[in-house]
C-alpha positions as CSV (number, residue, x, y, z in Angstrom):
1,X,10.0,1.1,-52.3
2,X,10.3,3.3,-55.3
3,X,9.7,7.0,-56.1
4,X,5.9,7.7,-56.1
5,X,5.1,4.6,-54.0
6,X,1.9,4.8,-52.0
7,X,1.1,2.4,-49.1
8,X,-2.6,1.8,-48.2
9,X,-3.8,0.2,-45.0
10,X,-7.4,-0.6,-43.8
11,X,-8.4,0.1,-40.3
12,X,-11.8,-0.4,-38.5
13,X,-12.7,2.5,-36.3
14,X,-15.6,3.1,-33.9
15,X,-17.6,6.3,-34.1
16,X,-16.6,8.6,-31.2
17,X,-13.3,6.8,-30.6
18,X,-10.3,9.1,-31.2
19,X,-7.4,7.6,-33.2
20,X,-3.9,9.2,-33.6
21,X,-1.9,8.2,-36.6
22,X,1.8,9.1,-36.7
23,X,4.2,8.6,-39.7
24,X,7.8,9.2,-38.9
25,X,10.9,8.9,-41.1
26,X,14.3,10.4,-41.5
27,X,14.4,9.4,-45.2
28,X,11.1,10.7,-46.6
29,X,9.0,13.8,-46.2
30,X,6.0,12.0,-44.6
31,X,2.5,12.7,-46.0
32,X,-0.4,10.9,-44.3
33,X,-4.1,10.7,-45.2
34,X,-7.1,9.1,-43.6
35,X,-10.0,8.4,-46.0
36,X,-13.4,7.1,-45.1
37,X,-15.4,4.7,-47.2
38,X,-18.8,5.7,-48.5
39,X,-20.5,3.8,-45.6
40,X,-18.3,5.5,-43.0
41,X,-18.9,9.0,-44.2
42,X,-16.1,9.8,-46.6
43,X,-14.2,11.7,-43.9
44,X,-10.8,12.8,-45.1
45,X,-8.0,14.1,-42.9
46,X,-4.6,15.0,-44.2
47,X,-1.2,16.0,-42.7
48,X,2.2,16.8,-44.1
49,X,4.6,18.2,-41.5
50,X,2.8,18.9,-38.2
51,X,4.3,15.8,-36.5
52,X,7.7,17.4,-36.1
53,X,10.6,14.9,-36.0
54,X,14.3,15.6,-36.5
55,X,13.8,17.4,-39.8
56,X,10.3,18.7,-39.1
57,X,8.8,16.4,-41.8
58,X,6.8,13.8,-39.8
59,X,3.0,13.7,-40.1
60,X,0.3,13.2,-37.5
61,X,-3.5,12.9,-37.7
62,X,-5.8,13.0,-34.7
63,X,-9.3,12.1,-35.8
64,X,-12.6,11.1,-34.1
65,X,-14.9,9.5,-36.7
66,X,-18.6,10.1,-36.4
67,X,-19.6,6.6,-37.5
68,X,-18.2,3.0,-37.2
69,X,-16.6,1.9,-40.3
70,X,-13.6,0.8,-42.3
71,X,-11.2,3.6,-43.1
72,X,-8.1,3.8,-45.3
73,X,-4.7,5.1,-44.1
74,X,-2.6,6.3,-47.0
75,X,1.1,6.8,-46.4
76,X,3.4,8.4,-48.9
77,X,6.2,10.8,-49.6
78,X,4.9,14.4,-49.9
79,X,7.0,15.2,-52.9
80,X,6.7,11.8,-54.7
81,X,10.5,11.3,-55.3
82,X,12.0,10.2,-52.0
83,X,12.7,6.6,-51.3
84,X,13.0,5.0,-47.8
85,X,11.3,3.4,-44.9
86,X,9.0,4.9,-42.3
87,X,7.3,4.0,-39.1
88,X,3.5,4.2,-38.9
89,X,2.1,4.3,-35.3
90,X,-1.6,3.9,-34.5
91,X,-2.9,4.8,-31.1
92,X,-6.6,4.5,-30.1
93,X,-8.3,6.0,-27.0
94,X,-9.9,3.3,-24.8
95,X,-13.3,2.2,-26.1
96,X,-16.1,3.6,-24.0
97,X,-18.6,0.9,-25.1
């Protein structure tokens, strides 16, 4: 990684199914974003420090999309200068369908 590095992941989500995204790190100030594609409704959720962690800098997003679709998870450092690893955890509620 390098300063200003942004990692992007695709995830398929079902409408009505809650997903929890958690980004933890002791090396970077985690900043997490969930963006929808035009077909999934352009839903955007953001978080900087509500995930707690040892330094209070972890990020967490809990989101329930309205529509099925492919979404983008964007993981980065909130200040754009830190370098280091992180752990991205994805938890989904059981599918009711």
